[in-house]
C-alpha distance (Angstrom), angle and dihedral (degrees) to the residues before:
residue distance angle dihedral
M1 . . .
H2 3.77 . .
S3 3.72 92.9 .
L4 3.78 90.6 51.2
L5 3.75 91.7 52.2
V6 3.83 90.9 49.5
A7 3.81 90.5 49.0
L8 3.78 91.2 50.8
R9 3.81 90.8 48.1
Q10 3.87 90.8 50.1
T11 3.79 91.5 53.0
S12 3.71 97.2 56.7
R13 3.87 111.6 131.5
P14 3.70 133.2 -156.2
V15 3.78 114.7 -95.3
A16 3.76 110.7 -113.8
A17 3.92 94.5 -127.4
S18 3.71 91.4 55.0
A19 3.83 124.8 21.4
A20 3.79 88.6 -167.0
R21 3.86 93.0 65.4
T22 3.85 123.2 67.7
V23 3.76 130.0 -159.6
R24 3.74 105.6 -107.9
W25 3.74 126.3 -154.0
S26 3.82 115.4 -95.1
P27 3.84 135.6 170.4
A28 3.90 88.8 -112.3
A29 3.79 91.6 52.2
F30 3.77 91.5 46.8
Q31 3.82 92.6 50.3
A32 3.84 91.7 49.6
R33 3.78 88.9 59.3
R34 3.73 100.7 44.5
M35 3.65 123.7 110.8
I36 3.91 130.3 -124.4
T37 3.78 110.9 -77.2
D38 3.86 117.6 -114.8
R39 3.79 88.5 -122.1
A40 3.82 93.9 53.3
K41 3.90 91.2 43.8
K42 3.65 91.3 51.5
L43 3.75 94.0 48.9
I44 3.83 92.7 46.7
E45 3.89 93.2 49.1
E46 3.88 95.0 45.7
S47 3.87 93.5 44.8
I48 3.91 90.7 49.1
K49 3.77 92.8 45.2
D50 3.88 99.7 41.3
N51 3.89 95.0 46.5
D52 3.80 130.0 61.4
V53 3.91 89.8 -148.6
C54 3.73 119.5 27.0
V55 3.81 125.6 178.1
F56 3.77 128.6 -168.3
M57 3.76 104.3 -160.8
K58 3.75 145.7 151.2
G59 3.71 104.0 -97.7
T60 3.91 125.2 -13.4
P61 3.78 130.3 -65.1
E62 3.82 87.6 -104.1
A63 3.78 92.5 49.5
P64 3.78 111.7 18.1
Q65 3.89 116.2 -171.4
C66 3.75 100.6 -152.1
G67 3.73 135.7 31.8
F68 3.75 99.2 -112.1
S69 3.88 89.7 52.6
R70 3.83 87.6 48.6
A71 3.85 91.6 52.1
V72 3.83 92.9 49.2
A73 3.87 91.6 50.1
Q74 3.82 89.6 47.1
I75 3.95 92.2 49.5
L76 3.77 90.9 50.0
D77 3.79 92.3 46.7
V78 3.89 90.9 47.9
Q79 3.78 88.2 49.1
G80 3.85 91.0 55.9
V81 3.85 97.5 -112.3
T82 3.87 103.3 155.4
Q83 3.84 97.5 165.9
L84 3.68 120.6 60.9
K85 3.78 143.2 132.9
A86 3.83 111.6 -125.8
L87 3.79 117.7 -173.5
N88 3.76 118.5 -162.2
V89 3.83 106.4 -138.0
L90 3.78 92.1 -171.9
A91 3.85 87.7 69.0
D92 3.86 91.9 55.4
P93 3.77 121.8 40.3
D94 3.91 90.2 -169.9
L95 3.83 90.9 53.0
R96 3.89 89.4 46.7
E97 3.80 93.9 55.1
G98 3.86 93.9 32.2
I99 3.71 95.0 57.9
K100 3.78 91.4 54.4
E101 3.71 90.6 51.3
F102 3.83 94.0 44.2
S103 3.78 93.8 54.1
S104 3.82 98.1 30.8
W105 3.84 84.8 -129.3
P106 3.78 117.5 125.0
T107 3.78 102.4 -152.3
I108 3.79 139.0 66.2
P109 3.01 138.0 -107.3
Q110 3.70 100.7 60.7
V111 3.81 123.0 -179.5
Y112 3.87 127.4 -155.7
I113 3.79 122.2 -170.0
K114 3.80 119.9 -166.4
G115 3.85 89.3 -18.8
E116 3.83 95.4 -50.8
F117 3.82 121.3 115.6
I118 3.83 106.4 -120.7
G119 3.86 100.9 178.9
G120 3.79 139.8 -116.7
C121 3.68 136.7 -60.5
D122 3.82 99.4 -60.9
I123 3.87 93.2 50.9
M124 3.82 91.3 44.6
L125 3.83 90.0 50.7
D126 3.84 92.4 47.7
M127 3.78 90.7 48.2
H128 3.82 92.3 47.4
R129 3.89 92.6 52.0
S130 3.70 93.3 46.6
G131 3.90 97.1 46.8
Q132 3.90 90.8 -118.7
L133 3.81 90.6 116.5
E134 3.80 94.3 50.5
D135 3.82 88.8 47.0
L136 3.87 90.3 51.8
L137 3.68 96.2 47.5
L138 3.85 90.5 47.9
K139 3.79 91.0 47.4
E140 3.78 91.5 49.9
G141 3.78 93.6 47.2
I142 3.64 94.2 -120.1
V143 3.83 97.7 123.3
E144 3.86 127.2 26.1
P145 3.72 122.6 -124.4
L146 3.69 117.6 -96.2
P147 3.81 115.5 -106.3
E148 3.75 93.5 -103.8
D149 3.82 90.1 49.4
K150 3.77 96.5 55.2
P151 3.83 116.9 99.8
A152 3.86 114.5 -104.9
A153 3.70 113.5 -100.5
């Protein structure tokens, strides 16, 4: 760890606005550069692989901790999704930062369906409104068609 700190300090560069000032090492700067932990990566990959619907959110579907997470939980409930894996990123800082790096998506919540990253709240809301989410969930066998949607026998 010491050699990493020395290397970070040695690579400080002048700030464009003032050549006299240099960017110094700080814990915040170090954290901004860190990579996803092996534990977080394994948890993310296994959760996505082992569950048809996986949501990385703030809180839980029963007790969301932000409006965007609440909206995603409500959308999935309205769509009839009864089986999902929800991971509370507020309980695990490594998971919270790791999922952003894993998906290259900066915001939470994040929804995965059958291993594919779908998006966050805005995308889920757009897909819900347009009918694309229902189509996807039906196509993937995650929800059953409503009785009036079933073809006549």
